[in-house]
N, C-alpha and C positions, 0 to 999 in steps of 0.2 A: 264486647260483642260489636260487630260492625254495624254502622248506621243502617245499611240496606237490610240487614237481618232484623234489626229492631223495627224498621218500617213494616217488614213482612209480618212480624208478630202483632203489630198494631192492627193490620188488616185482618188477620186471622181472629184476633180478639173481638174486633168490631163485628165481624160476621157471626162469630159464636154467640155474642150477646144479643144480636139483633133479632134472632129467630129461635125457634124451638129446636129440639134435639131429635128431629125425625131422621129416619134412615137416610133419606135423600140429602138432608143438610149435613149429616155426619160424613157421608161420602164426599160431599163438596169440601168439607173441612179437611179431611185427610188428603184430598187432592191439592188443596191450597198449601198444605204443609209439604207435600211431595215436591211441588213446583218451586216453592220458595228456596229450596236448597238443591234442587236437581236430583232428588233421590229417585231410585228405581222403583221401590215399593214401600208403602206405609200402611200399616194396619193398626187398628185399635181393638184391644181385647178387653172385655169386661169380666170381672170375676162373678160368676153365678154359681152359688153353692160351692162345690169343690172343683170347678172347671173354669178355664179361660174360654170365653165364647167371643168370636169375632163380631164386632158391631159394625165396623166399616173398614174398607180396604180400597186401595187404588187399583186401577186396571180392570180388565175384564176376565182375567184368568184367576179363578178362586184359589186360595191358599190350600195346601195339601191337608192341613189340620185346622179346620174352622172351629174346632173345639177340642180341648185336651185337658187332662188333669193338672191342677195347680202345682203338682209336684214335679212336672216334667218340663224339659226344654230350658232355653235361656230365660223365658218368662218365669218359669218356676224358680230358677236360680236368683233372678232379680227380686222376686217376691220374698224368697227366703232371706236374702241379705238386706232388702229394703233399699238397695242402691242400683244405679244404672250399671249395665254390663255392656262393654264394648268388646267385640271379638273380631280381630283382624283377619283371621282365617278360620271360618266355621268348620272346615274339614278337619281341623286339628283339635276341635273342642267336642268331647263326647256328649255334652249336654244338648248340642244342636239338634233340633227337629227340622228336617228339610222342608221348607215351604216351597221353594222352587229349585230345580236342579242347577240353575245358573248362579245361585247366591254364593258369594265368596266371603262377605263380611256383613256384620249385623250389629245393631245397637238396640238395646231394650231398656226402656225407662219407665219406672213406676208412675202411674197417674194417681194422685192423692186428692182427697177432699180437703176442706178447710181445717179439719181436725187432724190432718196428716195421716189419715187412714188410707191404705192402698186400695183403690177401687178397680184398677185394671192396669194394662200395660200399653205403651206405644212401642211398636216393633217396626224398625226401619231396616231395610236390606239393600245391599248393593251387589253388583256383579264384579266389583273391583276389590282387590285385597286392600286391607288397611284403609278403608274409605272414610272412617269416622274419627273425629278428633274432639278436642275440648269444645270448640265452637258448636259442633253438632250436638254434643251432650247438653250444653246450655240451651240451645235453640229448642231441642225436643222436650227438655224438662219444662220450659216456659210454655211451649205450645200445649203440652199435656195439661198444665195448670189452667190454661184457658178453656179447655174442653172438659175438664174434670166434672163440671156440674152436669154434663150429659150422661155420666155413668152412675148416678145414684140409683 
C-alpha cells in the first residue's frame, strides 16, 4: 500500500480511537475515508436483526435504501461469501440495489469484530466504471477494521 494511503489510515485510526462512536463522529469518519481516496460516496451499514441499517454516510443526499434485508444487494452477497465484492459495472450485476442513479461501480467490504464475526458493511460507490482495485480493497478493509468497534 502506498505511504500516503497508510498515513491516511493512521489519521482515521487516531480519530476513531480518540472519541466515541456518536452519529456525528461516524459521519466524520466516513467523510475522512471518502476524502482519503477521492471516493464519491461511502456508507457504513450495521447488521441489526435481519437487516442492514445505515449508521453513517457521506454527502447530504440520503441513500435510496437506508435499511434492507441481509439477503439482498451486494451487501447481502458479501455477507453470504464473507469476502469483499468489487463490481466494475453495477448495471450488469443483478444483485445491485441502486443507491444513486449515477453509480457505475461499487465495492462492498465486510466489517468484522476481533473474533472475525461480521458486524456490518462498508459500501463505497463511484460514478466511474471499474473505479476500484486491489489498493482500494486493502484500504477499505483496513478502514473498516479501525471503525469495527463502533458497530457492536
